[in-house]
C-alpha positions in Angstrom: 130.0 54.6 220.4 127.9 56.9 218.3 127.2 60.4 219.4 124.2 62.5 218.4 125.5 65.5 216.5 124.9 69.1 217.3 121.5 70.2 215.9 121.8 70.4 212.1 121.3 73.7 210.2 119.3 74.4 207.2 121.4 72.2 205.0 120.7 69.1 207.2 119.5 66.0 205.5 115.8 65.5 205.7 114.6 63.4 208.6 112.6 60.2 208.2 108.9 61.0 208.1 107.0 60.4 211.4 104.3 57.7 211.2 100.8 59.1 210.8 99.8 57.2 213.9 102.1 57.2 216.9 102.1 53.7 218.4 101.2 53.0 222.0 104.2 53.2 224.3 106.0 49.9 224.9 104.9 48.4 228.2 107.5 48.3 230.9 109.5 45.2 231.2 109.4 43.0 234.3 112.8 44.3 235.3 111.9 47.9 234.8 108.8 47.4 236.9 110.9 46.1 239.7 111.3 48.6 242.4 108.6 50.9 241.2 107.1 52.6 244.2 103.4 52.0 244.9 101.2 54.6 243.3 100.2 57.5 245.4 96.4 57.8 245.1 94.5 61.0 245.5 95.2 64.5 244.6 98.5 66.0 245.8 98.0 68.3 248.8 100.1 71.2 249.9 101.2 69.3 252.9 102.0 66.1 251.0 104.1 67.9 248.4 106.6 69.5 250.6 104.8 72.7 251.5 104.8 75.7 249.4 106.5 79.0 249.0 107.5 81.7 251.4 106.2 85.0 250.0 107.3 87.5 252.6 107.1 88.3 256.3 106.5 85.6 258.8 103.0 85.1 260.0 101.1 86.6 257.1 98.0 84.7 256.2 97.4 83.5 252.7 95.5 86.0 250.6 91.7 85.7 250.5 90.6 82.9 248.3 93.3 80.5 249.6 92.3 77.1 250.8 95.0 77.1 253.4 97.4 74.2 253.9 95.1 71.3 253.3 92.8 72.4 250.5 93.1 71.1 247.0 92.7 74.7 245.7 91.9 74.3 242.0 91.6 77.6 240.3 88.6 78.7 238.3 89.0 77.6 234.7 91.1 74.5 235.5 88.3 72.0 235.1 90.5 69.4 233.4 88.2 69.2 230.4 89.8 67.6 227.4 92.1 69.9 225.4 91.0 70.6 221.9 92.4 68.5 219.1 94.0 71.5 217.3 97.1 70.9 215.2 100.5 71.3 216.8 101.4 74.2 214.6 104.3 73.9 212.3 105.9 70.8 213.7 104.8 67.6 215.3 102.1 65.0 215.1 99.2 65.5 217.5 98.2 62.5 219.5 95.1 62.8 221.7 95.2 59.8 224.0 91.9 59.9 225.8 90.8 57.6 228.6 90.6 54.8 226.0 94.2 55.4 225.0 93.3 55.8 221.3 95.7 57.9 219.2 94.0 60.4 216.9 96.8 62.0 214.9 96.9 65.1 212.9 100.3 65.1 211.2 102.3 68.1 210.1 106.0 68.4 209.3 108.7 68.0 211.9 109.8 65.4 214.3 108.4 66.4 217.6 104.9 65.1 218.5 102.2 66.3 220.8 100.6 63.6 222.8 97.4 64.2 224.7 97.3 62.4 228.1 94.0 61.4 229.6 93.0 62.9 232.9 93.5 60.4 235.7 92.5 61.9 239.1 95.1 60.8 241.6 96.9 58.5 239.2 100.7 58.5 239.0 100.9 56.3 236.0 100.3 57.6 232.5 100.3 55.4 229.4 102.8 53.0 231.0 105.1 55.7 232.5 105.5 55.8 236.3 105.6 59.6 236.7 106.5 59.4 240.4 109.6 57.3 240.1 112.7 59.3 240.8 116.4 58.5 241.2 116.4 58.4 244.9 114.3 55.2 244.7 117.5 53.5 243.5 119.5 54.2 246.6 117.1 53.7 249.5 117.4 51.5 252.5 120.0 48.7 252.0 120.7 50.1 248.5 122.2 53.3 250.1 125.6 51.5 250.1 125.7 51.4 246.3 127.9 53.9 244.5 125.3 56.5 243.5 125.1 57.5 239.8 121.3 57.7 240.0 120.8 60.9 241.9 122.0 64.2 240.4 123.0 65.9 243.6 126.7 66.9 243.6 128.8 64.5 245.6 130.6 65.7 248.7 128.0 68.3 249.6 126.8 70.3 251.5 130.2 72.0 252.2 131.3 72.5 255.7 130.7 76.2 255.8 127.1 75.8 254.7 126.4 73.1 257.2 127.7 75.4 259.9 125.4 78.2 258.8 122.4 75.8 258.8 123.4 74.4 262.2 123.6 77.9 263.7 120.1 78.6 262.6 118.7 75.8 264.9 119.0 78.2 267.9 116.1 80.2 266.4 113.7 77.3 265.7 111.3 78.6 268.4 110.4 81.6 266.2 108.2 81.4 263.1 110.2 81.5 259.8 110.7 85.0 258.3 111.5 84.8 254.6 112.2 88.5 253.9 116.0 88.4 254.0 116.2 85.2 251.9 113.8 86.6 249.4 115.8 89.8 249.1 119.0 87.8 248.7 117.6 85.7 245.8 116.2 88.9 244.2 119.6 90.6 244.4 121.3 87.5 243.0 119.3 87.7 239.8 119.0 91.5 239.6 115.2 91.4 240.2 112.8 93.1 242.6 111.7 91.0 245.6 108.1 91.1 244.3 109.2 88.7 241.5 110.5 86.1 243.9 108.7 83.3 245.7 110.7 80.9 247.9 109.5 77.2 247.8 110.2 74.0 249.6 112.3 72.7 246.6 111.6 73.5 243.0 109.4 70.5 242.7 106.9 71.9 245.1 106.4 74.9 242.8 104.9 72.6 240.2 102.1 71.9 242.6 101.4 75.6 243.2 101.4 76.3 239.5 99.0 73.4 238.8 96.6 74.7 241.4 96.9 78.4 241.1 96.8 79.0 237.3 93.5 78.7 235.4 95.0 76.8 232.5 92.8 75.2 229.8 95.4 73.5 227.6 98.6 72.7 229.5 101.5 71.2 227.5 104.6 69.5 228.9 107.7 69.1 226.7 109.2 65.6 227.1 111.4 63.8 227.9 111.9 65.8 231.1 111.4 65.8 234.8 108.0 64.1 235.3 106.7 66.1 238.4 105.2 68.9 236.3 102.9 66.5 234.5 102.2 64.6 237.7 101.2 67.8 239.5 99.0 69.0 236.7 97.2 65.6 236.5 96.7 65.4 240.2 95.1 68.9 240.1 92.6 67.6 237.5 94.1 68.9 234.3 94.3 67.1 231.0 98.0 67.2 230.0 99.3 67.1 226.4 102.8 66.0 225.7 105.2 67.4 223.0 107.7 64.5 222.7 111.0 65.6 221.3 112.8 63.2 218.9 116.1 61.4 219.7 117.1 61.8 216.0 117.2 65.6 216.7 119.2 65.0 219.9 116.0 65.9 221.8 116.2 69.5 220.8 113.2 71.8 220.7 111.4 73.1 217.6 109.3 75.9 218.9 106.6 75.3 216.3 106.0 71.9 217.8 104.1 73.4 220.7 100.4 73.9 219.9 99.7 77.6 219.3 96.7 77.7 221.7 98.6 76.0 224.6 98.2 78.4 227.6 100.7 76.7 229.8 104.0 75.2 228.5 106.6 73.5 230.7 110.1 72.7 229.6 113.4 72.0 231.4 116.7 73.8 230.6 119.1 72.1 230.8 116.6 69.2 230.5 116.5 66.3 232.9 117.2 63.5 231.7 118.6 64.4 228.3 121.1 67.0 229.5 120.2 69.2 226.5 120.7 73.0 226.9 118.2 74.8 224.8 119.0 78.3 223.5 117.4 81.0 225.6 116.1 82.7 222.5 114.4 79.6 221.3 112.6 79.2 224.6 111.7 82.9 224.6 110.0 82.3 221.2 107.5 80.1 223.0 106.1 83.1 224.9 102.6 84.3 223.8 100.0 86.7 225.1 97.8 84.7 227.5 100.4 81.9 227.9 102.4 80.9 231.0 105.9 79.7 230.0 107.5 77.6 232.7 111.2 77.0 232.4 112.7 74.6 234.9 116.3 75.7 235.5 116.9 73.4 238.4 120.3 72.4 236.9 121.3 75.8 235.4 123.8 76.6 238.2 125.7 73.5 237.0 126.2 75.1 233.6 129.4 77.2 233.4 128.4 80.8 233.2 124.7 79.8 233.4 124.6 80.5 229.6 121.1 80.3 228.1 119.4 81.2 231.5 116.2 83.2 231.4 116.3 83.8 235.2 117.0 87.6 235.0 114.7 88.3 232.1 111.7 90.6 232.6 111.0 91.1 228.9 109.4 87.7 228.2 105.6 87.8 228.9 104.2 85.1 231.1 107.7 83.7 232.0 108.1 81.6 235.1 111.6 80.3 235.9 112.1 77.7 238.6 115.4 77.3 240.4 116.7 74.8 243.0 119.5 74.9 245.5 119.3 71.1 245.9 121.7 69.9 243.2 124.8 72.0 243.5 124.7 72.4 247.3 123.5 69.0 248.4 120.3 70.2 250.1 117.7 67.6 248.9 116.8 66.8 252.5 116.3 70.5 253.4 114.0 71.4 250.4 114.7 74.9 249.1 114.1 76.4 245.7 112.4 79.4 244.3 110.2 80.9 241.6 111.0 83.9 239.5 107.9 85.4 237.8 105.8 88.4 237.2 104.4 89.9 240.5 100.8 88.9 239.6 101.9 85.3 239.1 103.8 85.3 242.4 100.7 86.6 244.1 98.5 83.9 242.6 100.9 81.2 243.8 101.0 82.7 247.3 97.3 82.4 247.5 97.5 78.6 247.4 100.4 78.2 249.8 100.2 77.3 253.5 101.5 79.5 256.2 105.3 79.5 256.9 106.0 77.1 254.1 109.8 77.3 254.1 111.7 76.3 257.3 114.1 78.7 259.0 117.1 76.5 258.2 116.1 76.4 254.5 115.8 80.2 254.5 119.2 80.6 256.0 120.6 78.2 253.3 119.0 80.2 250.5 120.5 83.5 251.8 123.9 81.9 252.3 124.0 80.4 248.8 123.4 83.8 247.2 126.4 85.5 248.6 129.3 86.4 246.2 131.6 83.8 247.7 129.0 81.1 247.4 128.3 82.0 243.8 132.0 81.9 243.0 132.2 78.4 244.6 129.2 77.3 242.5 130.9 78.6 239.4 134.0 76.7 240.1 132.0 73.5 240.8 130.3 73.9 237.4 133.6 74.1 235.7 134.9 71.0 237.5 131.7 69.2 236.7 132.0 70.0 233.0 135.5 68.5 233.0 134.2 65.4 234.9 131.3 65.0 232.4 133.8 65.1 229.5 135.8 62.4 231.2 132.7 60.2 231.6 131.7 60.7 228.0 135.2 59.8 226.8 135.3 56.6 228.9 131.8 55.6 227.6 133.2 56.1 224.1 135.3 53.0 224.7 132.1 50.9 224.6 130.8 50.4 221.1 127.3 49.4 222.4 126.8 52.7 224.2 125.2 55.8 222.6 125.5 59.1 224.5 123.0 61.9 224.0 125.0 65.0 223.4 126.3 67.6 223.5 125.4 67.5 227.2 125.3 70.5 229.5 123.9 69.1 232.8 125.4 67.2 235.7 124.3 63.9 234.1 124.5 62.0 230.8 121.7 60.1 229.0 122.8 56.9 227.3 121.2 54.2 225.2 122.3 50.6 225.0 120.5 47.3 224.2 119.3 45.5 227.2 119.8 48.4 229.5 117.1 47.2 232.0 119.0 43.9 232.7 122.3 45.7 232.6 121.0 48.1 235.3 120.2 45.1 237.5 123.7 43.7 236.9 125.3 47.0 237.8 123.5 46.9 241.1 125.1 43.5 241.8 128.4 45.1 240.9 127.8 48.0 243.4 126.5 50.8 241.2 123.1 52.5 241.1 122.0 54.2 237.9 118.7 55.9 236.9 116.4 53.9 234.7 115.0 55.7 231.7 111.7 54.0 231.0 109.8 56.2 233.4 110.3 59.2 231.2 107.8 59.8 228.4 109.7 59.7 225.1 112.2 57.1 226.4 112.1 53.4 227.0 113.8 50.4 228.6 117.0 50.9 226.6 117.8 54.2 228.3 119.8 55.0 231.4 120.7 58.3 233.1 124.2 58.6 234.7 125.1 61.3 237.2 128.5 62.8 236.7 131.0 61.8 239.3 134.8 62.3 239.9 137.1 60.6 237.4 138.1 57.8 239.8 134.5 56.9 240.4 133.8 57.1 236.7 136.7 54.8 235.9 135.4 52.2 238.4 131.9 52.5 236.9 133.0 52.1 233.3 134.9 48.9 234.2 131.7 47.5 235.9 129.5 48.6 232.9 131.9 47.0 230.4 131.6 43.8 232.4 127.8 43.9 232.6 127.6 44.6 228.8 129.9 41.7 228.0 127.9 39.4 230.2 124.7 40.4 228.5 126.1 39.5 225.1 127.0 36.0 226.2 
């Protein structure tokens, strides 16, 4: 097995030049199309995107200018007009893929590329990528019996103490939710004032708020990454450009790859699905006057010490950090996350949220997960996960056909192997669900994402994977 090295320094060998014209993405194979959920037409609404953030005391109406819970609420200036074809600054090839799909490239040095995506009101598919496909689709219905390596939620969660706290909150369901205590708890956890915190129904819901509330002209999403940010922006009528990081660099960011005049930049850290942890200083370099820098830290609490986090920073202009309690605490069904941002940004997001957007049980969970004992438990879980991830990587090293993207920092590994689409199908027959990679811009049908599990589960999985790989070679 070959591993991608740590990012090379100044003495690194020169990379192969990028083509002057980036080819159209490879169409999805028949296997990779199987199981794709039907496309959800129409613009995402607040109610259809797991209602928005709790900004303070219960019962307070959205600020004036809000459309309430059902309005599409597009901010002034977010008309979705095509972004300019400016060069992508010091790195990357610019691809402007308009509605015709043509690729007009303006090359400069570097390996990242910026790809403009045509506006498609209500569409969930962009240049062959199903942006609304997520890992949970692999384990629905009858497939729930499969051993799950497709969803990145920590196994064996939520813990009993947290379930007891949530269950106790049910006695208060007759009252409207009051988010003040949870908001203060999150603020204290990160050493911030409460005015910089917005509670949301999961971190994914925050992307809908950002897409509607901010008057962006040239939004850029750094891929491969979680696809909901682009999907939310497109559904809100924006034209989205992509900066696609290169696998030959281990999918690491070159800040100059982002167009200088981009006024909204979205990047994950650690990034789903690559498991790359970008240096905090490199991300902070992306900040500019007049630019909103959105850093999705949904998996940061799975990183020992939360190194490279920007969550507590107030010195980075335009910074928006998104956090989730879903992954570490097993609360995907409860929907709880939060936004950390400048007070003016928090206010703008509140204006497009419905009333009482976060349920009382979710608020109780947020408060509980910010206590010192819970933070200590999460830190221990991150250490165990890192050891389990190393075990998974070591076992995968036994298979010469498998390449692992690394070094990895998240609760998952990205791998590449020939015929991954058919191998994924065979793994299902052998009892294992893994996440397909061909729905992530920048990847393709030879990629799979594997959630980290305990060593015993990993050992069973690697035996099944070796069998599937051997059969595919026959």
